[in-house]
C-alpha positions in Angstrom: -30.1 -14.7 -6.6 -26.5 -13.5 -5.5 -24.5 -11.5 -7.9 -21.3 -13.0 -9.5 -18.0 -11.2 -8.9 -15.0 -12.4 -10.4 -11.7 -11.3 -8.9 -9.1 -10.7 -11.6 -5.8 -11.3 -9.6 -3.8 -12.7 -12.8 -1.0 -9.9 -12.6 0.4 -10.7 -9.5 3.5 -13.6 -9.2 2.7 -16.6 -8.3 2.7 -18.1 -4.2 4.8 -14.6 -3.6 3.1 -12.0 -1.6 3.6 -8.8 -3.1 1.5 -5.5 -1.8 -1.3 -5.5 -3.8 -2.1 -9.3 -2.9 -1.6 -8.8 0.4 -4.3 -5.9 -0.1 -6.6 -8.5 -2.0 -6.5 -11.2 0.7 -7.3 -8.8 3.4 -10.3 -7.0 1.2 -11.5 -10.7 0.2 -11.5 -12.1 4.0 -14.0 -9.5 4.6 -16.1 -9.7 1.5 -16.0 -13.5 1.9 -17.3 -12.9 5.7 -20.3 -10.3 4.0 -21.9 -13.1 2.3 -23.3 -11.0 -0.1 -22.0 -12.1 -3.6 -20.9 -15.8 -5.0 -16.7 -15.2 -5.5 -14.7 -16.6 -8.5 -10.8 -16.0 -7.7 -9.0 -15.8 -11.0 -5.1 -16.6 -9.9 -1.7 -17.6 -10.2 -1.7 -19.1 -6.7 -2.0 -22.3 -5.8 -5.0 -22.7 -3.3 -3.2 -24.0 -0.7 -0.6 -21.6 -0.6 -3.7 -18.5 0.2 -4.5 -17.4 3.2 -6.7 -20.3 5.0 -9.6 -18.1 5.7 -10.0 -17.7 1.9 -8.3 -21.6 0.5 -11.4 -23.3 2.8 -13.9 -20.3 2.1 -16.7 -21.9 -1.0 -15.0 -19.5 -3.4 -15.2 -21.0 -6.7 -11.2 -21.1 -7.9 -9.7 -21.1 -11.7 -6.0 -21.4 -11.3 -3.6 -20.2 -14.4 0.0 -20.3 -14.8 1.9 -16.9 -14.6 3.3 -14.7 -16.9 6.1 -12.3 -16.1 6.1 -9.8 -19.1 2.8 -7.4 -18.2 2.4 -7.0 -22.0 1.9 -10.7 -23.0 0.1 -11.6 -19.3 -2.9 -8.5 -20.0 -3.1 -9.8 -23.7 -4.0 -13.4 -22.4 -6.1 -11.9 -19.9 -7.8 -10.3 -22.9 -8.1 -13.4 -24.6 -9.6 -15.6 -21.5 -11.7 -13.1 -20.0 -14.8 -13.5 -22.7 -15.4 -16.9 -22.3 -15.2 -17.1 -18.5 -16.9 -14.4 -18.1 -20.0 -16.1 -20.2 -18.9 -19.9 -18.8 -19.1 -18.8 -14.8 -21.9 -16.3 -15.8 -20.2 -13.4 -14.2 -22.0 -10.1 -13.0 -18.7 -7.8 -12.3 -15.0 -8.2 -12.7 -13.1 -7.0 -9.8 -9.1 -6.2 -10.9 -7.5 -5.7 -7.6 -4.5 -3.7 -10.1 -5.0 -0.7 -12.3 -4.3 -2.1 -15.6 -5.6 -5.7 -16.9 -7.4 -7.4 -19.2 -10.8 -5.1 -20.4 -12.4 -7.2 -22.7 -15.9 -9.4 -21.5 -19.6 -8.6 -21.1 -19.8 -7.5 -17.3 -19.1 -4.5 -15.2 -15.6 -3.5 -14.6 -13.7 -2.1 -11.2 -10.2 -1.4 -11.1 -7.9 -0.2 -8.0 -5.9 2.7 -8.4 -3.1 2.3 -5.7 -1.0 4.9 -6.9 0.4 6.9 -10.0 3.7 6.9 -9.4 4.6 6.6 -13.3 2.3 9.8 -14.0 4.1 11.4 -10.5 7.6 10.9 -11.4 8.3 9.7 -14.6 12.0 10.5 -14.4 12.0 7.9 -11.6 11.1 4.6 -14.4 12.5 3.3 -16.8 10.9 4.1 -20.8 9.2 0.9 -21.2 7.8 0.6 -17.7 6.6 3.6 -18.4 5.0 3.4 -22.3 3.4 0.5 -20.4 1.0 2.4 -18.3 0.9 4.8 -20.7 -1.1 2.2 -22.6 -2.7 -0.1 -20.6 -3.8 2.6 -17.7 -6.3 4.6 -19.9 -7.1 1.9 -21.4 -8.3 -0.3 -18.2 -9.8 3.9 -17.3 -12.1 3.9 -19.9 -13.4 0.0 -20.0 -13.4 0.6 -16.4 -17.2 1.0 -14.6 -15.4 2.3 -11.3 -12.1 3.0 -10.2 -11.8 2.6 -6.4 -8.6 5.3 -5.0 -6.9 4.0 -2.0 -6.3 7.6 -0.9 -8.2 11.0 -1.9 -4.3 11.8 -2.5 -4.5 9.4 -5.3 -7.9 10.5 -6.5 -6.2 13.9 -7.0 -3.7 12.6 -9.2 -5.9 11.1 -11.2 -7.9 14.7 -11.3 -4.6 15.6 -12.7 -3.5 13.4 -15.0 -6.7 11.4 -16.5 -9.3 14.2 -16.1 -11.9 12.4 -18.0 -11.8 9.3 -15.6 -12.1 11.4 -12.2 -15.7 11.1 -12.5 -15.6 7.2 -12.2 -13.3 7.2 -9.0 -14.2 6.3 -5.6 -12.1 6.8 -2.4 -12.0 3.6 -0.3 -9.2 3.4 2.4 -7.0 0.2 2.8 -6.1 -0.5 5.8 -3.5 -2.6 8.4 -2.3 -5.5 7.4 -1.4 -6.9 10.8 -2.7 -8.2 13.7 -1.9 -6.4 16.8 -1.6 -9.1 19.4 0.0 -6.8 22.1 -2.3 -3.6 22.8 -0.2 -2.6 25.8 3.6 -2.6 24.4 6.6 -2.3 26.1 8.9 0.7 24.3 12.1 -0.7 24.3 15.3 1.3 26.4 16.9 1.9 23.0 14.9 4.1 21.9 15.3 3.2 18.1 13.4 4.3 14.8 11.9 2.2 12.3 12.1 2.9 8.3 9.7 0.0 6.7 10.0 0.3 2.9 11.5 -1.2 -0.1 13.7 1.6 -1.5 12.5 3.2 -4.4 13.1 6.7 -5.4 10.2 8.0 -3.2 11.1 7.1 0.1 13.5 9.9 1.3 16.3 8.1 2.0 18.7 11.0 1.2 16.7 12.8 3.8 16.8 10.4 6.5 20.5 9.6 5.7 20.9 13.4 6.1 18.9 13.4 9.0 20.9 10.9 10.7 24.2 12.1 10.3 23.1 15.7 11.2 22.6 14.3 14.3 25.5 12.1 15.0 27.8 15.2 14.0 25.7 17.1 16.9 27.0 14.1 19.1 23.7 12.4 19.2 23.5 8.5 18.1 19.6 7.9 17.4 20.1 4.1 16.1 17.4 3.3 12.9 16.6 0.0 11.6 15.7 -0.8 8.1 13.0 -3.3 7.2 12.6 -4.3 3.8 15.2 -4.4 0.8 17.8 -1.9 -0.8 18.4 -3.5 -3.9 20.5 -0.5 -5.1 22.2 0.6 -2.2 20.9 3.9 -2.0 21.6 4.0 1.8 25.2 3.5 1.5 25.4 6.1 -1.9 23.9 8.4 0.2 26.0 8.1 3.4 29.2 8.1 1.2 28.1 11.6 -0.2 28.7 12.8 3.0 31.2 13.6 5.7 31.0 10.3 8.1 27.5 9.8 6.8 25.7 6.8 8.5 22.5 5.3 7.9 20.1 2.7 8.9 20.7 -0.7 10.2 19.5 -3.4 7.6 17.1 -6.4 9.2 15.8 -7.6 5.2 12.4 -8.9 5.5 11.3 -10.0 8.7 7.7 -12.0 9.7 4.8 -10.3 10.4 5.0 -11.8 13.8 8.6 -9.8 14.1 7.2 -7.1 12.2 4.5 -6.4 15.0 6.9 -6.3 17.6 9.0 -4.0 16.1 6.3 -1.6 15.9 5.5 -2.4 19.2 9.0 -1.7 20.7 9.9 1.1 18.6 10.3 4.5 19.4 8.8 6.4 16.5 8.3 5.5 12.5 10.4 7.6 10.0 8.5 8.1 6.7 10.3 10.7 4.6 8.8 10.2 1.3 8.7 12.5 -1.9 5.2 11.0 -3.0 2.9 8.4 -1.6 -0.4 6.3 -2.8 -1.2 5.7 0.5 2.0 4.8 2.7 0.4 1.5 4.9 3.1 1.1 7.1 1.4 4.4 9.0 -1.5 2.8 9.9 0.2 -0.5 11.0 2.7 1.7 13.1 -0.3 3.1 14.5 -2.0 0.4 15.3 0.3 -0.1 18.0 0.9 3.2 19.4 3.8 4.1 17.3 4.4 7.9 16.4 5.2 8.9 13.0 7.7 11.3 11.7 6.3 11.9 8.0 6.9 14.6 5.1 4.4 17.2 5.4 2.6 16.0 2.0 -1.3 16.0 1.6 -1.2 12.0 1.4 0.4 11.6 4.7 -1.5 13.8 6.2 -4.4 12.0 4.9 -3.4 9.2 6.4 -1.4 10.0 9.6 -3.9 12.3 11.0 -2.9 14.0 14.2 -0.7 10.9 15.1 2.4 12.1 13.2 5.3 15.1 13.8 5.2 16.5 10.3 8.4 18.5 8.7 8.5 20.0 5.6 9.5 17.4 2.4 13.4 16.8 1.6 14.3 19.3 5.0 16.7 16.9 7.0 17.5 19.3 9.3 13.8 19.7 10.7 13.5 16.0 10.4 16.5 15.5 12.6 14.6 18.0 15.2 11.7 15.7 15.1 13.5 12.5 16.0 15.5 14.1 18.9 12.2 15.5 20.4 10.1 12.6 20.1 13.5 10.4 21.7 13.7 12.8 24.4 10.3 14.2 25.4 8.1 11.5 27.0 5.3 13.5 27.6 5.3 14.2 23.2 5.5 10.6 22.9 2.9 9.6 25.0 0.7 12.2 23.7 1.6 11.7 19.6 1.1 7.9 20.5 -2.3 8.2 22.4 -3.3 10.0 19.4 -2.1 7.3 16.4 -3.8 5.0 17.7 -7.2 7.1 18.0 -6.1 7.6 14.4 -5.4 4.3 12.9 -9.4 3.1 14.4 -10.3 5.3 11.7 -9.2 2.6 9.1 -10.5 -1.3 9.0 -11.2 -3.9 6.6 -14.6 -4.6 7.4 -15.5 -0.9 6.4 -13.3 -1.0 3.5 -15.4 -4.5 2.5 -18.7 -2.7 3.3 -18.0 -0.1 0.9 -16.0 -2.0 -1.7 -19.5 -4.6 -1.6 -21.9 -1.0 -1.5 -19.7 0.1 -5.2 -19.9 -3.3 -6.6 -23.6 -3.1 -5.8 -23.8 0.9 -7.5 -22.1 -0.4 -10.9 -24.5 -3.3 -11.1 -27.8 -1.4 -10.6 -26.5 1.2 -12.9 -25.8 1.4 -16.7 -22.4 2.4 -18.1 
């Protein structure tokens, strides 16, 4: 008889695609194809809003109303989970978040995407830090296993929560884009891309300073920003500099449009100070797009040889990488080939296999 897995998706907003929901849906699609478990999805999403591969599958579907307050949401999870686990004969609860409900007699697996609140607490409001400092240790204590999406995240668990590290296992995620054009034609504009919702860790100041440095040398290299800049960080950094410039905003774009941008751009700029994984790197590399990245461990881990690295925060060094990729066709071709090879290391099939094996390991061992 197949084991029953309850997938707890209650912390993610209803019918609105977040990064964690995207991660879960791609992973679920590959787990469903493996047909090893009976799956029960506990979610705030309407079934007809889910990806077709999930909505049309034979999984059991439990829909609940979304609760915006994290604390109230988790309290409600702890209220309803024991009954759901009993009623549906659940063997293991898989939570796609690092925090969540911990009650109920079943094995538990959580996912740590990053430890931003520990790594850079000054970047976040006090009540968000407080919630993390309460709920992550509770989840970690209850967990039979904690999936880390990178070795870097596992190292952060070791550093900030050493008692939990024995429960961790690294399972890399993969690209959430389907590569339509495997042999893209690059735009003559040779524009760079920056793909992120701007937050303190994304290195906005470094990119603005690099672009301005090149402009002051008479070198104009266009860069386009995909994502949000709710606090106008780019403009604020540019205003501090003399004649500062910053990327042109494209806002949100469809997956199809993002794929087209990756296929026609010259490089992806990734000047982050810290990351949990850096998913746009794998997405870009799957289109053969070279990466220009901060030389930090997690980006070395993910980008591999398909990138040029510069010292974290060194705008002049970043500018030199931008200029080299703009001007040197042989370098561009070499890094592009290596980018594709590196991207092939990551797949959702591999992630699903490793996740399923972890589930079975937890189910076969007493905590």
